[in-house]
mmCIF file of the N, C-alpha and C atoms, coordinates in Angstrom:
data_MODEL
# 
_entry.id   MODEL 
# 
loop_
_atom_site.group_PDB 
_atom_site.id 
_atom_site.type_symbol 
_atom_site.label_atom_id 
_atom_site.label_alt_id 
_atom_site.label_comp_id 
_atom_site.label_asym_id 
_atom_site.label_entity_id 
_atom_site.label_seq_id 
_atom_site.pdbx_PDB_ins_code 
_atom_site.Cartn_x 
_atom_site.Cartn_y 
_atom_site.Cartn_z 
_atom_site.occupancy 
_atom_site.B_iso_or_equiv 
_atom_site.pdbx_formal_charge 
_atom_site.auth_seq_id 
_atom_site.auth_comp_id 
_atom_site.auth_asym_id 
_atom_site.auth_atom_id 
_atom_site.pdbx_PDB_model_num 
ATOM 1   N N  . MET A 1 1  ? -8.082 9.723   8.594   1.00 0.00 ? 1  MET A N  1 
ATOM 2   C CA . MET A 1 1  ? -9.029 9.477   10.018  1.00 0.00 ? 1  MET A CA 1 
ATOM 3   C C  . MET A 1 1  ? -7.857 9.618   10.966  1.00 0.00 ? 1  MET A C  1 
ATOM 4   N N  . PHE A 1 2  ? -8.578 9.925   12.060  1.00 0.00 ? 2  PHE A N  1 
ATOM 5   C CA . PHE A 1 2  ? -7.663 10.038  13.403  1.00 0.00 ? 2  PHE A CA 1 
ATOM 6   C C  . PHE A 1 2  ? -7.974 8.641   14.118  1.00 0.00 ? 2  PHE A C  1 
ATOM 7   N N  . GLY A 1 3  ? -6.963 8.376   14.752  1.00 0.00 ? 3  GLY A N  1 
ATOM 8   C CA . GLY A 1 3  ? -7.107 7.009   15.588  1.00 0.00 ? 3  GLY A CA 1 
ATOM 9   C C  . GLY A 1 3  ? -6.664 5.865   14.509  1.00 0.00 ? 3  GLY A C  1 
ATOM 10  N N  . HIS A 1 4  ? -6.278 6.033   13.506  1.00 0.00 ? 4  HIS A N  1 
ATOM 11  C CA . HIS A 1 4  ? -5.982 4.694   12.475  1.00 0.00 ? 4  HIS A CA 1 
ATOM 12  C C  . HIS A 1 4  ? -4.825 4.984   11.951  1.00 0.00 ? 4  HIS A C  1 
ATOM 13  N N  . SER A 1 5  ? -3.741 4.511   12.569  1.00 0.00 ? 5  SER A N  1 
ATOM 14  C CA . SER A 1 5  ? -2.275 4.602   12.004  1.00 0.00 ? 5  SER A CA 1 
ATOM 15  C C  . SER A 1 5  ? -2.222 3.808   11.126  1.00 0.00 ? 5  SER A C  1 
ATOM 16  N N  . LEU A 1 6  ? -0.922 4.046   10.356  1.00 0.00 ? 6  LEU A N  1 
ATOM 17  C CA . LEU A 1 6  ? -0.508 3.011   9.135   1.00 0.00 ? 6  LEU A CA 1 
ATOM 18  C C  . LEU A 1 6  ? 0.158  1.796   10.167  1.00 0.00 ? 6  LEU A C  1 
ATOM 19  N N  . TYR A 1 7  ? -0.063 0.388   9.525   1.00 0.00 ? 7  TYR A N  1 
ATOM 20  C CA . TYR A 1 7  ? 0.691  -0.716  10.159  1.00 0.00 ? 7  TYR A CA 1 
ATOM 21  C C  . TYR A 1 7  ? 2.193  -0.243  10.058  1.00 0.00 ? 7  TYR A C  1 
ATOM 22  N N  . GLY A 1 8  ? 2.747  -0.449  11.123  1.00 0.00 ? 8  GLY A N  1 
ATOM 23  C CA . GLY A 1 8  ? 4.249  -0.259  11.256  1.00 0.00 ? 8  GLY A CA 1 
ATOM 24  C C  . GLY A 1 8  ? 4.715  1.221   11.474  1.00 0.00 ? 8  GLY A C  1 
ATOM 25  N N  . ASP A 1 9  ? 3.806  2.249   11.598  1.00 0.00 ? 9  ASP A N  1 
ATOM 26  C CA . ASP A 1 9  ? 4.103  3.408   11.841  1.00 0.00 ? 9  ASP A CA 1 
ATOM 27  C C  . ASP A 1 9  ? 4.888  3.734   13.045  1.00 0.00 ? 9  ASP A C  1 
ATOM 28  N N  . GLN A 1 10 ? 6.194  4.099   12.717  1.00 0.00 ? 10 GLN A N  1 
ATOM 29  C CA . GLN A 1 10 ? 7.067  4.199   14.234  1.00 0.00 ? 10 GLN A CA 1 
ATOM 30  C C  . GLN A 1 10 ? 6.893  5.533   14.879  1.00 0.00 ? 10 GLN A C  1 
ATOM 31  N N  . LYS A 1 11 ? 6.302  6.588   14.240  1.00 0.00 ? 11 LYS A N  1 
ATOM 32  C CA . LYS A 1 11 ? 6.090  7.705   14.938  1.00 0.00 ? 11 LYS A CA 1 
ATOM 33  C C  . LYS A 1 11 ? 4.671  7.979   15.481  1.00 0.00 ? 11 LYS A C  1 
ATOM 34  N N  . TYR A 1 12 ? 3.697  7.714   14.506  1.00 0.00 ? 12 TYR A N  1 
ATOM 35  C CA . TYR A 1 12 ? 2.446  7.739   15.384  1.00 0.00 ? 12 TYR A CA 1 
ATOM 36  C C  . TYR A 1 12 ? 1.491  6.648   15.657  1.00 0.00 ? 12 TYR A C  1 
ATOM 37  N N  . GLY A 1 13 ? 1.798  5.619   15.242  1.00 0.00 ? 13 GLY A N  1 
ATOM 38  C CA . GLY A 1 13 ? 1.222  4.142   15.407  1.00 0.00 ? 13 GLY A CA 1 
ATOM 39  C C  . GLY A 1 13 ? 1.683  3.532   16.585  1.00 0.00 ? 13 GLY A C  1 
ATOM 40  N N  . THR A 1 14 ? 0.939  2.443   16.791  1.00 0.00 ? 14 THR A N  1 
ATOM 41  C CA . THR A 1 14 ? 1.262  1.617   17.637  1.00 0.00 ? 14 THR A CA 1 
ATOM 42  C C  . THR A 1 14 ? 1.272  -0.041  17.295  1.00 0.00 ? 14 THR A C  1 
ATOM 43  N N  . ARG A 1 15 ? 0.420  -0.185  16.267  1.00 0.00 ? 15 ARG A N  1 
ATOM 44  C CA . ARG A 1 15 ? 0.398  -1.557  15.410  1.00 0.00 ? 15 ARG A CA 1 
ATOM 45  C C  . ARG A 1 15 ? 1.672  -1.563  14.426  1.00 0.00 ? 15 ARG A C  1 
ATOM 46  N N  . GLY A 1 16 ? 2.017  -3.043  14.803  1.00 0.00 ? 16 GLY A N  1 
ATOM 47  C CA . GLY A 1 16 ? 3.278  -3.348  13.941  1.00 0.00 ? 16 GLY A CA 1 
ATOM 48  C C  . GLY A 1 16 ? 4.512  -2.707  14.483  1.00 0.00 ? 16 GLY A C  1 
ATOM 49  N N  . ARG A 1 17 ? 4.589  -2.390  15.654  1.00 0.00 ? 17 ARG A N  1 
ATOM 50  C CA . ARG A 1 17 ? 6.147  -1.546  15.898  1.00 0.00 ? 17 ARG A CA 1 
ATOM 51  C C  . ARG A 1 17 ? 7.280  -2.473  15.682  1.00 0.00 ? 17 ARG A C  1 
ATOM 52  N N  . GLY A 1 18 ? 8.181  -1.852  15.169  1.00 0.00 ? 18 GLY A N  1 
ATOM 53  C CA . GLY A 1 18 ? 9.482  -2.300  14.918  1.00 0.00 ? 18 GLY A CA 1 
ATOM 54  C C  . GLY A 1 18 ? 9.530  -2.976  13.379  1.00 0.00 ? 18 GLY A C  1 
ATOM 55  N N  . LYS A 1 19 ? 8.256  -2.866  12.587  1.00 0.00 ? 19 LYS A N  1 
ATOM 56  C CA . LYS A 1 19 ? 8.354  -3.348  11.239  1.00 0.00 ? 19 LYS A CA 1 
ATOM 57  C C  . LYS A 1 19 ? 8.297  -2.210  10.403  1.00 0.00 ? 19 LYS A C  1 
ATOM 58  N N  . GLN A 1 20 ? 8.173  -2.474  9.129   1.00 0.00 ? 20 GLN A N  1 
ATOM 59  C CA . GLN A 1 20 ? 8.094  -1.497  7.915   1.00 0.00 ? 20 GLN A CA 1 
ATOM 60  C C  . GLN A 1 20 ? 6.653  -1.124  7.877   1.00 0.00 ? 20 GLN A C  1 
ATOM 61  N N  . ILE A 1 21 ? 6.524  0.175   7.330   1.00 0.00 ? 21 ILE A N  1 
ATOM 62  C CA . ILE A 1 21 ? 5.331  0.798   7.023   1.00 0.00 ? 21 ILE A CA 1 
ATOM 63  C C  . ILE A 1 21 ? 4.702  -0.280  5.629   1.00 0.00 ? 21 ILE A C  1 
ATOM 64  N N  . CYS A 1 22 ? 3.610  -0.733  5.854   1.00 0.00 ? 22 CYS A N  1 
ATOM 65  C CA . CYS A 1 22 ? 2.656  -1.333  4.584   1.00 0.00 ? 22 CYS A CA 1 
ATOM 66  C C  . CYS A 1 22 ? 2.169  -0.531  3.876   1.00 0.00 ? 22 CYS A C  1 
ATOM 67  N N  . LEU A 1 23 ? 2.558  0.206   2.883   1.00 0.00 ? 23 LEU A N  1 
ATOM 68  C CA . LEU A 1 23 ? 1.767  0.916   1.773   1.00 0.00 ? 23 LEU A CA 1 
ATOM 69  C C  . LEU A 1 23 ? 1.692  0.236   0.714   1.00 0.00 ? 23 LEU A C  1 
ATOM 70  N N  . TRP A 1 24 ? 0.694  0.169   0.101   1.00 0.00 ? 24 TRP A N  1 
ATOM 71  C CA . TRP A 1 24 ? 0.720  -0.264  -1.229  1.00 0.00 ? 24 TRP A CA 1 
ATOM 72  C C  . TRP A 1 24 ? -0.722 0.048   -2.040  1.00 0.00 ? 24 TRP A C  1 
ATOM 73  N N  . ALA A 1 25 ? -0.024 0.335   -3.463  1.00 0.00 ? 25 ALA A N  1 
ATOM 74  C CA . ALA A 1 25 ? -1.245 0.826   -4.207  1.00 0.00 ? 25 ALA A CA 1 
ATOM 75  C C  . ALA A 1 25 ? -1.670 -0.377  -4.964  1.00 0.00 ? 25 ALA A C  1 
ATOM 76  N N  . TYR A 1 26 ? -2.834 -0.816  -4.661  1.00 0.00 ? 26 TYR A N  1 
ATOM 77  C CA . TYR A 1 26 ? -3.741 -1.902  -5.162  1.00 0.00 ? 26 TYR A CA 1 
ATOM 78  C C  . TYR A 1 26 ? -3.730 -1.768  -6.924  1.00 0.00 ? 26 TYR A C  1 
ATOM 79  N N  . GLU A 1 27 ? -4.051 -0.494  -7.111  1.00 0.00 ? 27 GLU A N  1 
ATOM 80  C CA . GLU A 1 27 ? -4.422 -0.290  -8.499  1.00 0.00 ? 27 GLU A CA 1 
ATOM 81  C C  . GLU A 1 27 ? -3.962 1.492   -8.789  1.00 0.00 ? 27 GLU A C  1 
ATOM 82  N N  . LEU A 1 28 ? -3.293 1.449   -9.850  1.00 0.00 ? 28 LEU A N  1 
ATOM 83  C CA . LEU A 1 28 ? -2.990 2.737   -10.595 1.00 0.00 ? 28 LEU A CA 1 
ATOM 84  C C  . LEU A 1 28 ? -3.592 3.003   -11.761 1.00 0.00 ? 28 LEU A C  1 
ATOM 85  N N  . GLY A 1 29 ? -4.005 4.228   -12.221 1.00 0.00 ? 29 GLY A N  1 
ATOM 86  C CA . GLY A 1 29 ? -4.756 4.276   -13.459 1.00 0.00 ? 29 GLY A CA 1 
ATOM 87  C C  . GLY A 1 29 ? -3.995 5.507   -14.026 1.00 0.00 ? 29 GLY A C  1 
ATOM 88  N N  . LEU A 1 30 ? -3.863 5.771   -15.042 1.00 0.00 ? 30 LEU A N  1 
ATOM 89  C CA . LEU A 1 30 ? -3.398 6.949   -15.761 1.00 0.00 ? 30 LEU A CA 1 
ATOM 90  C C  . LEU A 1 30 ? -3.768 7.124   -17.331 1.00 0.00 ? 30 LEU A C  1 
ATOM 91  N N  . ILE A 1 31 ? -3.778 8.383   -17.764 1.00 0.00 ? 31 ILE A N  1 
ATOM 92  C CA . ILE A 1 31 ? -4.247 8.318   -19.338 1.00 0.00 ? 31 ILE A CA 1 
ATOM 93  C C  . ILE A 1 31 ? -2.842 8.825   -20.062 1.00 0.00 ? 31 ILE A C  1 
ATOM 94  N N  . HIS A 1 32 ? -2.627 7.891   -21.108 1.00 0.00 ? 32 HIS A N  1 
ATOM 95  C CA . HIS A 1 32 ? -1.226 7.802   -21.823 1.00 0.00 ? 32 HIS A CA 1 
ATOM 96  C C  . HIS A 1 32 ? -1.116 9.241   -22.424 1.00 0.00 ? 32 HIS A C  1 
ATOM 97  N N  . PRO A 1 33 ? 0.024  9.935   -22.354 1.00 0.00 ? 33 PRO A N  1 
ATOM 98  C CA . PRO A 1 33 ? -0.120 11.414  -22.941 1.00 0.00 ? 33 PRO A CA 1 
ATOM 99  C C  . PRO A 1 33 ? -0.119 11.561  -24.445 1.00 0.00 ? 33 PRO A C  1 
ATOM 100 N N  . ILE A 1 34 ? 0.162  10.435  -25.087 1.00 0.00 ? 34 ILE A N  1 
ATOM 101 C CA . ILE A 1 34 ? 0.154  10.621  -26.605 1.00 0.00 ? 34 ILE A CA 1 
ATOM 102 C C  . ILE A 1 34 ? -1.039 9.931   -27.027 1.00 0.00 ? 34 ILE A C  1 
ATOM 103 N N  . THR A 1 35 ? -1.498 8.503   -26.671 1.00 0.00 ? 35 THR A N  1 
ATOM 104 C CA . THR A 1 35 ? -2.550 7.807   -27.158 1.00 0.00 ? 35 THR A CA 1 
ATOM 105 C C  . THR A 1 35 ? -3.952 8.119   -26.658 1.00 0.00 ? 35 THR A C  1 
ATOM 106 N N  . LYS A 1 36 ? -3.854 8.851   -25.604 1.00 0.00 ? 36 LYS A N  1 
ATOM 107 C CA . LYS A 1 36 ? -4.968 9.171   -24.706 1.00 0.00 ? 36 LYS A CA 1 
ATOM 108 C C  . LYS A 1 36 ? -5.856 7.898   -24.086 1.00 0.00 ? 36 LYS A C  1 
ATOM 109 N N  . GLU A 1 37 ? -5.201 6.790   -24.281 1.00 0.00 ? 37 GLU A N  1 
ATOM 110 C CA . GLU A 1 37 ? -5.644 5.550   -23.958 1.00 0.00 ? 37 GLU A CA 1 
ATOM 111 C C  . GLU A 1 37 ? -5.659 5.600   -22.337 1.00 0.00 ? 37 GLU A C  1 
ATOM 112 N N  . LYS A 1 38 ? -6.717 4.946   -21.380 1.00 0.00 ? 38 LYS A N  1 
ATOM 113 C CA . LYS A 1 38 ? -6.560 4.695   -20.134 1.00 0.00 ? 38 LYS A CA 1 
ATOM 114 C C  . LYS A 1 38 ? -6.022 3.604   -19.879 1.00 0.00 ? 38 LYS A C  1 
ATOM 115 N N  . LEU A 1 39 ? -5.035 3.654   -18.976 1.00 0.00 ? 39 LEU A N  1 
ATOM 116 C CA . LEU A 1 39 ? -4.126 2.494   -18.599 1.00 0.00 ? 39 LEU A CA 1 
ATOM 117 C C  . LEU A 1 39 ? -4.415 2.167   -17.230 1.00 0.00 ? 39 LEU A C  1 
ATOM 118 N N  . THR A 1 40 ? -4.672 1.020   -16.812 1.00 0.00 ? 40 THR A N  1 
ATOM 119 C CA . THR A 1 40 ? -4.920 0.573   -15.325 1.00 0.00 ? 40 THR A CA 1 
ATOM 120 C C  . THR A 1 40 ? -4.096 -0.639  -15.018 1.00 0.00 ? 40 THR A C  1 
ATOM 121 N N  . PHE A 1 41 ? -3.406 -0.471  -13.941 1.00 0.00 ? 41 PHE A N  1 
ATOM 122 C CA . PHE A 1 41 ? -2.538 -1.580  -13.611 1.00 0.00 ? 41 PHE A CA 1 
ATOM 123 C C  . PHE A 1 41 ? -2.940 -1.967  -11.925 1.00 0.00 ? 41 PHE A C  1 
ATOM 124 N N  . SER A 1 42 ? -3.125 -3.397  -11.715 1.00 0.00 ? 42 SER A N  1 
ATOM 125 C CA . SER A 1 42 ? -3.357 -3.563  -10.276 1.00 0.00 ? 42 SER A CA 1 
ATOM 126 C C  . SER A 1 42 ? -2.628 -5.066  -10.195 1.00 0.00 ? 42 SER A C  1 
ATOM 127 N N  . ILE A 1 43 ? -2.090 -5.305  -8.694  1.00 0.00 ? 43 ILE A N  1 
ATOM 128 C CA . ILE A 1 43 ? -1.466 -6.311  -8.270  1.00 0.00 ? 43 ILE A CA 1 
ATOM 129 C C  . ILE A 1 43 ? -1.774 -6.213  -6.940  1.00 0.00 ? 43 ILE A C  1 
ATOM 130 N N  . LEU A 1 44 ? -1.781 -7.470  -6.271  1.00 0.00 ? 44 LEU A N  1 
ATOM 131 C CA . LEU A 1 44 ? -1.632 -7.666  -4.736  1.00 0.00 ? 44 LEU A CA 1 
ATOM 132 C C  . LEU A 1 44 ? 0.137  -7.639  -4.319  1.00 0.00 ? 44 LEU A C  1 
ATOM 133 N N  . PRO A 1 45 ? 0.381  -7.451  -3.370  1.00 0.00 ? 45 PRO A N  1 
ATOM 134 C CA . PRO A 1 45 ? 1.808  -7.723  -2.717  1.00 0.00 ? 45 PRO A CA 1 
ATOM 135 C C  . PRO A 1 45 ? 1.821  -9.241  -2.151  1.00 0.00 ? 45 PRO A C  1 
ATOM 136 N N  . GLU A 1 46 ? 2.993  -10.070 -2.663  1.00 0.00 ? 46 GLU A N  1 
ATOM 137 C CA . GLU A 1 46 ? 3.176  -11.171 -2.100  1.00 0.00 ? 46 GLU A CA 1 
ATOM 138 C C  . GLU A 1 46 ? 3.204  -11.123 -0.435  1.00 0.00 ? 46 GLU A C  1 
ATOM 139 N N  . LYS A 1 47 ? 2.788  -12.330 -0.093  1.00 0.00 ? 47 LYS A N  1 
ATOM 140 C CA . LYS A 1 47 ? 2.435  -12.536 1.435   1.00 0.00 ? 47 LYS A CA 1 
ATOM 141 C C  . LYS A 1 47 ? 3.641  -12.886 2.251   1.00 0.00 ? 47 LYS A C  1 
ATOM 142 N N  . THR A 1 48 ? 4.769  -11.880 2.362   1.00 0.00 ? 48 THR A N  1 
ATOM 143 C CA . THR A 1 48 ? 5.898  -12.123 2.721   1.00 0.00 ? 48 THR A CA 1 
ATOM 144 C C  . THR A 1 48 ? 6.116  -10.997 3.475   1.00 0.00 ? 48 THR A C  1 
ATOM 145 N N  . GLY A 1 49 ? 7.168  -11.009 4.566   1.00 0.00 ? 49 GLY A N  1 
ATOM 146 C CA . GLY A 1 49 ? 7.514  -10.003 5.479   1.00 0.00 ? 49 GLY A CA 1 
ATOM 147 C C  . GLY A 1 49 ? 6.340  -9.463  6.184   1.00 0.00 ? 49 GLY A C  1 
ATOM 148 N N  . SER A 1 50 ? 6.303  -8.159  6.360   1.00 0.00 ? 50 SER A N  1 
ATOM 149 C CA . SER A 1 50 ? 5.169  -7.235  6.799   1.00 0.00 ? 50 SER A CA 1 
ATOM 150 C C  . SER A 1 50 ? 3.766  -7.928  6.386   1.00 0.00 ? 50 SER A C  1 
ATOM 151 N N  . TRP A 1 51 ? 3.883  -8.079  5.065   1.00 0.00 ? 51 TRP A N  1 
ATOM 152 C CA . TRP A 1 51 ? 2.503  -8.386  4.310   1.00 0.00 ? 51 TRP A CA 1 
ATOM 153 C C  . TRP A 1 51 ? 1.926  -9.664  4.725   1.00 0.00 ? 51 TRP A C  1 
ATOM 154 N N  . LYS A 1 52 ? 2.642  -10.497 5.852   1.00 0.00 ? 52 LYS A N  1 
ATOM 155 C CA . LYS A 1 52 ? 1.589  -11.725 5.802   1.00 0.00 ? 52 LYS A CA 1 
ATOM 156 C C  . LYS A 1 52 ? 0.719  -11.507 6.878   1.00 0.00 ? 52 LYS A C  1 
ATOM 157 N N  . ILE A 1 53 ? 0.429  -10.222 7.238   1.00 0.00 ? 53 ILE A N  1 
ATOM 158 C CA . ILE A 1 53 ? -0.720 -9.923  7.860   1.00 0.00 ? 53 ILE A CA 1 
ATOM 159 C C  . ILE A 1 53 ? -2.192 -9.880  7.184   1.00 0.00 ? 53 ILE A C  1 
ATOM 160 N N  . LEU A 1 54 ? -1.779 -10.035 5.890   1.00 0.00 ? 54 LEU A N  1 
ATOM 161 C CA . LEU A 1 54 ? -3.067 -10.213 4.993   1.00 0.00 ? 54 LEU A CA 1 
ATOM 162 C C  . LEU A 1 54 ? -3.654 -11.711 4.887   1.00 0.00 ? 54 LEU A C  1 
ATOM 163 N N  . ASP A 1 55 ? -2.731 -12.633 5.510   1.00 0.00 ? 55 ASP A N  1 
ATOM 164 C CA . ASP A 1 55 ? -3.344 -14.071 5.631   1.00 0.00 ? 55 ASP A CA 1 
ATOM 165 C C  . ASP A 1 55 ? -4.539 -14.259 6.485   1.00 0.00 ? 55 ASP A C  1 
# 
């Protein structure tokens, strides 16, 4: 979406200037190549550094 930069984006954004980009995959899923079982992993980041914005 236009006008919604990533937090910490040094090139295109203005939010969080001077900080690291905060990218996080909350949930990842895949199909195991041998067992064909669907595997899903999810976790939230610790609220330290740039992630303090989650407070």
